[in-house]
PAPATI-262934 format. One record per residue (C-alpha): y, x, z; residue in three letters. Coordinates in steps of 0.5 Angstrom, whole numbers, plus 500, padded with zeros to 3 digits. Each point is the difference from the previous one (the first is absolute). Example, Ala and Ser with C-alpha at 12.3 -4.5 7.8 and 13.67 -1.06 7.14 Angstrom:
% residues 2
491525516ALA
507502498SER
% end
This chain:
% residues 567
840337828UNK
493502501UNK
496500493UNK
493500502UNK
497495498UNK
497495506UNK
494495497UNK
504496507UNK
507499497UNK
498498494UNK
494494502UNK
506498505UNK
505500494UNK
495494497UNK
499497505UNK
508497500UNK
497495494UNK
494498504UNK
503493502UNK
502499492UNK
493501499UNK
497495504UNK
505496497UNK
496494494UNK
502503493UNK
502493498UNK
504501507UNK
503506498UNK
502498493UNK
504494503UNK
507500501UNK
507498497UNK
503499494UNK
503506495UNK
504496497UNK
504498507UNK
501507503UNK
505506499UNK
499504493UNK
498507501UNK
504505497UNK
500507498UNK
501504506UNK
496499505UNK
498502507UNK
494503503UNK
499503506UNK
502507498UNK
506499496UNK
503495494UNK
497502494UNK
503497493UNK
497497495UNK
501498493UNK
498493496UNK
497500494UNK
499493497UNK
498495504UNK
497505506UNK
502505504UNK
498507502UNK
501505504UNK
497507498UNK
497506505UNK
502498506UNK
498505507UNK
494497504UNK
499506503UNK
503507501UNK
498505493UNK
493504502UNK
503507499UNK
501507504UNK
495498507UNK
499493496UNK
497502495UNK
492498503UNK
503495505UNK
500493503UNK
507496497UNK
505500504UNK
506495500UNK
506502495UNK
506503502UNK
506494502UNK
506499494UNK
506495501UNK
502501492UNK
497496496UNK
494503498UNK
501501491UNK
493497498UNK
502497493UNK
495505497UNK
494502499UNK
497506506UNK
497506498UNK
492499499UNK
495503506UNK
500508498UNK
493500495UNK
498504495UNK
500495493UNK
499506495UNK
505504504UNK
503500507UNK
505493501UNK
502498505UNK
503499508UNK
497501505UNK
504497503UNK
498493499UNK
499495504UNK
504495498UNK
498493497UNK
503495495UNK
501492503UNK
501495494UNK
503493502UNK
504495497UNK
507497503UNK
497494503UNK
494503504UNK
498498507UNK
494501504UNK
497501493UNK
492503500UNK
501507499UNK
495504496UNK
500508501UNK
498504494UNK
496506500UNK
499504495UNK
495503494UNK
499507498UNK
493503504UNK
506501507UNK
501506495UNK
506496496UNK
503495499UNK
507496502UNK
502494504UNK
504499493UNK
494499495UNK
501493501UNK
506496501UNK
500495505UNK
505495496UNK
496495497UNK
496501506UNK
506497504UNK
502495495UNK
493497498UNK
496500506UNK
505498506UNK
499508503UNK
504505503UNK
497507496UNK
500506505UNK
497506495UNK
498507504UNK
501507498UNK
496505506UNK
498508500UNK
494500495UNK
494505498UNK
500506505UNK
506498504UNK
498493501UNK
491502502UNK
500506503UNK
494501505UNK
500508501UNK
497502507UNK
507503501UNK
504494498UNK
495495505UNK
499504505UNK
498496505UNK
496493500UNK
507497500UNK
501502495UNK
501497492UNK
500503494UNK
502492497UNK
507501500UNK
501495493UNK
497496505UNK
504501506UNK
506499494UNK
498493498UNK
499497507UNK
507504502UNK
503496494UNK
496493502UNK
504501507UNK
507500496UNK
499495496UNK
498496506UNK
507502503UNK
504500494UNK
498495495UNK
503493503UNK
506503498UNK
497500492UNK
498493501UNK
493502502UNK
495496505UNK
499507505UNK
494496502UNK
497499493UNK
498506497UNK
495500494UNK
498507500UNK
498502492UNK
498506496UNK
498503493UNK
494504499UNK
501506505UNK
506495503UNK
493495501UNK
495505503UNK
506502505UNK
500492501UNK
493500501UNK
500506505UNK
506496504UNK
494494501UNK
497504502UNK
505504505UNK
501499507UNK
507503499UNK
502494496UNK
498495505UNK
505493499UNK
505505495UNK
498495494UNK
498492500UNK
496501492UNK
498505496UNK
499501493UNK
496505496UNK
501501493UNK
495505496UNK
498503507UNK
494501504UNK
498503506UNK
499508500UNK
501503507UNK
497507500UNK
498506506UNK
505503503UNK
496507500UNK
498499492UNK
506499499UNK
503506504UNK
496505496UNK
502497495UNK
507501500UNK
498508503UNK
497501493UNK
506497497UNK
504505503UNK
497506502UNK
503502492UNK
506499504UNK
499504506UNK
497506496UNK
505500495UNK
506501507UNK
495506503UNK
498495506UNK
493503498UNK
497504494UNK
495495498UNK
499493498UNK
494498505UNK
504504507UNK
505496497UNK
496493501UNK
498502506UNK
507503504UNK
503492497UNK
494497503UNK
502503507UNK
505496505UNK
505506500UNK
507500501UNK
500506494UNK
497495496UNK
505495502UNK
506504499UNK
497503493UNK
499492498UNK
508498502UNK
502505496UNK
497498493UNK
506498495UNK
499494498UNK
499501493UNK
494504503UNK
497496504UNK
501493495UNK
496505495UNK
494498503UNK
494496499UNK
503497493UNK
496494496UNK
496498504UNK
498495497UNK
497495503UNK
496504504UNK
500501507UNK
498509501UNK
505500495UNK
505498506UNK
498498506UNK
504495505UNK
498494503UNK
497504505UNK
495497505UNK
503504506UNK
499495506UNK
507499501UNK
504496494UNK
494498498UNK
493500502UNK
495505501UNK
494496497UNK
504498495UNK
501491498UNK
494499501UNK
501501508UNK
507499501UNK
503493503UNK
504497494UNK
507498500UNK
498493498UNK
505497495UNK
499497494UNK
499504494UNK
501499492UNK
495505495UNK
503500493UNK
496504495UNK
500501492UNK
493501497UNK
501506496UNK
503503506UNK
496507497UNK
502500494UNK
507506500UNK
496503503UNK
495501497UNK
504502494UNK
504505503UNK
494504503UNK
500506497UNK
492499499UNK
503497494UNK
507503499UNK
498507500UNK
494499497UNK
495503505UNK
496495497UNK
498504496UNK
497499493UNK
500493499UNK
503497494UNK
505494500UNK
496494501UNK
496504506UNK
506501504UNK
502493497UNK
494497503UNK
501505507UNK
506498501UNK
497493501UNK
495501503UNK
505504505UNK
505493501UNK
494494500UNK
497504505UNK
506504504UNK
505493498UNK
494495504UNK
499505507UNK
507499500UNK
501494500UNK
495499505UNK
503505504UNK
506498500UNK
500492502UNK
492497501UNK
497508504UNK
507498504UNK
499494501UNK
493501503UNK
503505505UNK
505496503UNK
497493501UNK
494505504UNK
505501505UNK
504495499UNK
502492499UNK
507500498UNK
500497493UNK
499505494UNK
501497493UNK
499504493UNK
503500493UNK
498503494UNK
504501493UNK
496499495UNK
505501495UNK
500506495UNK
492501501UNK
495500495UNK
498493503UNK
508496500UNK
502496495UNK
506506499UNK
496506499UNK
504506501UNK
495506497UNK
500505502UNK
502499507UNK
499494501UNK
502496507UNK
502508503UNK
501502507UNK
509497500UNK
498494496UNK
502496505UNK
507504501UNK
504496495UNK
499494502UNK
504502506UNK
505503497UNK
504500492UNK
502507502UNK
494505501UNK
496506497UNK
495496495UNK
504496495UNK
499506496UNK
492497499UNK
501493498UNK
504494498UNK
501497508UNK
505496499UNK
495497496UNK
499492501UNK
494499502UNK
501507505UNK
506496502UNK
497494502UNK
494504505UNK
506504503UNK
502494501UNK
495497504UNK
498505504UNK
508501502UNK
498493503UNK
494503503UNK
504506504UNK
506495501UNK
495496504UNK
496505504UNK
506504502UNK
502494504UNK
493498503UNK
495504498UNK
496496495UNK
502500493UNK
499492500UNK
506499504UNK
496496505UNK
505498506UNK
507501496UNK
504494499UNK
498501491UNK
493502500UNK
497503493UNK
501494495UNK
496501493UNK
498506501UNK
491502500UNK
499500508UNK
498507503UNK
494500504UNK
500505506UNK
494505499UNK
495500505UNK
492504499UNK
497493499UNK
505497493UNK
503507497UNK
506496497UNK
505505496UNK
506497498UNK
499503491UNK
508500498UNK
498500491UNK
506498495UNK
499498492UNK
507502496UNK
504494504UNK
496497505UNK
496502506UNK
494499502UNK
498501507UNK
494498503UNK
497501508UNK
493503498UNK
493504503UNK
500507497UNK
497503505UNK
495505499UNK
498506503UNK
498507501UNK
493500499UNK
503495493UNK
505506497UNK
495505501UNK
494497497UNK
505499494UNK
502507499UNK
493502500UNK
498495495UNK
505501495UNK
499505494UNK
506500497UNK
499508501UNK
494505500UNK
499502505UNK
502506500UNK
507497500UNK
501495504UNK
496505507UNK
507503496UNK
505496501UNK
497497507UNK
500507502UNK
507501498UNK
504494499UNK
497496506UNK
499504505UNK
503500507UNK
505494499UNK
502496505UNK
496495497UNK
495504498UNK
494501507UNK
495495497UNK
500505493UNK
501507502UNK
494498506UNK
495496494UNK
500506495UNK
502505505UNK
506504498UNK
503506503UNK
505499506UNK
506502499UNK
502502507UNK
500506503UNK
% end
C-alpha cells in the first residue's frame, strides 16, 4: 500500500460528495419518517467489518472504531491509510486509549485513528455532527464531550474523532516534507480521512452521509476554520460550527525553526551534534539522517516536547500555510469552502488562562500587594477576554464574509459574566461555558450548578437552534416542517447588520436576544489605553507577560510593541 500523501487522491475523495452538496439543505433534511424504519441495533456493519457497540439508556454508542490504519512505525508521519478489515465483530463497548500526548506525563497510544459514534435505535437519515475536541492540538480526548444527550435531544448522529496530537500530528521539518507536494499537517489529513469514513459508513448508524456538520471546540474550532480554507476539505462537509475557535494559521518555515529549536537538545543528547546551535541547523536540513533520527525517537521523548503552549502559536506551531493543505497566502487569499457557519464564544473567554498564568501563579509579578495582584488579574481577564471573544466571533465572521456569501451566524454566551443575570466570579462566561448545554456529563460540572433551572432553560433554547442548524443550516429552522416557534429570531450576521444571539439566564428563566454587540480592535485598544486600574509599570508588565503572543493578541502586540516569541 502506498503511504505517500497525494494531494490529488485526497481531493478526489472529497469530490464523491459533491453531488449531494449541491442539494439544498432543506431538501437534504427531508426524508422518511424514522418510526417506519427498522431499528438500529448495537451490532452495526461498516465497510471494514462489523462493530459491536453498547446501549446506554436511550442511546447507542460505539467506541474506538478504526477509521484508518494505526500511524505507527514507518507510518508515524504519513498520510492515513485504510484500516485492515476484520470478519468477527470488533468490540467497541469501551473507550479506546486517547491519542499519545503529554498531560503531566506521557499517556495514550499512537494507535489513535479511531472515532466514537452515538445514535439512537430509531435513527434514520439524521443530520450528522462530527466533533473535534480541544486541547491546543496537543492534548484532549474524543470522550471529552459525550454525545448521548445530543443524539437524544438534537435529533442527530454524533461522531467524535481522535487524531494525532502534538508533534505526531504537526511536524513540518524538511526531512519529513522534502518536496512541495508534502505536508506536515498530519492532523488535518486524519480529519479528512475520518470525514470520508463518516460519508461511507454513517448510514448504517442512522446518519445522513450527505448532511455532515463539522464542529470543534477551542483548538478543534480553529481546525474547523482551517478546514474552511483548505481545498483538501472541498465537499467533505455541508455545514460548520466553531465553538470558541478563531483563525490561526502560521508560516511553515517559521514553524520548522520553532520545532528544530525544541528538538535540538534531544539531538545533542543522542550525539547527533556537539551543541544545540549545530543541532538546530542540522534539523532544518532535508537529509535522510534527520528523518531516521526522528523516526527513532521514542513516543515518550517526542510527546514531552513543546508542551504547555498556553494558547500561543509560538509554543507549538501548527496549521501551516504550506501550499498543500492550506494556501500559502493564508485565509484571506483562500477560495473558501462555502458552507453555513455558526460561531460561538463566551464573553469571558480568557479568565481561566489569565488566572493560571505563571506571571500570577509563580509570583513573577514581583512585589505586588494583594490588591495590586487582584487588579492585575482583572485587567488581564477584562481586556484579554474582550479580544478573545472578538477573535472567536466577529473577527472570524469578518474574514469569512469577505470571501464567501454562505450564511454566518454568531452566538455569544453571556451567562456567568459580570453583565449576566447569573454572574460566576472569578471565571465568568469562561472558555467552555457552553459545553454543559450539550452534555450533562462534562469536565466543568464542578465549577457551578449547571443543572439550575435558568441554565437548563438557556440550554434548551440553544439545543433547539442547534437542531435546526444541523438539519438545514438555519438556526430558525427555515424550510423545515416545524420551524422555530416561541423563541427569539436569530438574525444572520452580515457586515451591514452585525447581529449576535446573546444567551443568558437568571436562576430560573432564560433571557436570549439577538443584539448588536459589535466592536473593533481600535475600540478595544482605546479601552486598554484608558484603563488606569494599574500603575503604568504593572500595566506594561501584564501586557508584556500575560497578554502577549496569544491567538488573539496580534493587535495588542503591535500596538504596545511586545517582543516576538518566535525564534
